[in-house]
C-alpha angles and dihedrals in degrees: 000000000000115000122223089252092055092048091051091049093051091047092052092049091050090049091050090048092051092046089048092051091048090049091048090051092048095053104031106030110116100164117128113245117242116233126193124192128188127187097042113077122180114264093359121136123234141184135189118002116355107212109203140169134206127197130180135200091225135037117256144109127296132206127185136189137192110210088342091305114122118258100161123016121203097319113180112235131182125230118275092357114124113232117202122218135161138221113213100213093183089071093059131060125265113262137055123340138176124234118196128182128184128191121196112190124222097248124115090255092051094221112202142199126195127197125192127187134173117220138168132235124209118172095157112118112243114252130175141160136192121253098218115186119239111285125012129328097259125161131176122235109274095023134105126262110215114207120189133177138170127226131197097228145008114303135200098224145322135204136193118219111205136147090004092302135100122227126191120236123224136195110267089229132355111298091002120147089212114091129189144185132200114221115197115220109203117225087238094054111124114250106247145106117286138184127230129192127204114205114195124191122191126210094269093052100259114142136208128187126208122192133199143151134239134190123227106211121206119246124204100235117199128236129233139178118211128191124205125180118241090231092057092049092049092048093051092048089057093049102043142046121265114279091234087065089057089054090052091048091052092052090051094046093049091053091048096047114128114262092235141067112267093185140054129200132010125332121243131221113268094231138014092273113222093175142350107233096183125021124219112274095018111159101237129192122199134165092238104042101026118213119345144140114266099223098194142052122264109208132175142207134150112328112266093011116149121279116203139191114273093214144353115294147110126289103238102166134031114164146110124261131182098245102028098036115200102012134190125186122193120196114214095182129253089071092295116138133181118209127201119190139187096027116173090220141336130265118232094286132131133203110265098028123123114244130196130222108278098020115134120263099175142294130300109261147149104246117141122020095345126132093196145359111302143120122247102211117191138170127198131192113193086349092301113122117235134178105280094198090070089064090060095049103045132047101252091165 
């Protein structure tokens, strides 16, 4: 059994060993201390009092600065013990600032770690108002409702809730304080009065909601009967991809559309239109598809005449499908797509390339389910077809 003397001796040796290890650490430790900060994230925006904490892997003293002005001066902090501190943003200007923190540990070598982060301050209350056109918000079935509002500062995002759907809002032009959204009104939408809400969130997370009404006005859509030979339908099914694949492609392309406007100004017509052979929303009857709404414009010109892009955008689809024949889809951003069907052939374009308003896409043809030379010209917003001619007649910027 250990005697009391032996126990005391072992205890003294252990104490000396511990003191020796601590002394060794003090004089020979060269490891960099690890510092963790919460409450200040790089490039985030803050308002009011910023409540933060700092913790370190080693004891030492910390100093901190905002834009090189002292915030904390040589404060002693223990290892692995969170230390709270605050940044009073109301005492500094709105805009971007730089936070810097330095820890110097308590070893002989005074090892140090410095952290620097840029952050933004915004203490301006969020304000916004709707830019309602003269007269009432009235929109025909099958057309586009254009919602605009102005804000007093930069915002994080905004959405419009209308007709049980949400639509993102985008700056009218780069760095503009005017935002807008394009709400597709299906040709089957019931004529009535509806509400829409605009929810705006600024960069510090504050929200503001604007409310308004709009009227969907009925439109007297025409009727048409179309005949297609069985031989033509069979031939096109052998040459092109299944039409259900086109529907899947359009869903995918809508979801992947850039979250910005790629165009500015009014759209143009894709050909020199001699005649419209089928209006948007026409109730069409065929032996192969039954009765349905034709949610596009059929327009004609000289066979094999040039078809061009109606606005700036990106070519996102160039392929052949059974019903639409040679098909080109141009993405204008904001989930807005232009579709061009039945082309005789394609211009020298490739998927992924940028295309300008007026650049050739192909030639007017009759590929797909087409009984004669014409162009099927379609526009979709959020994958909902709308009348494309409206976009050439009004300034939907």
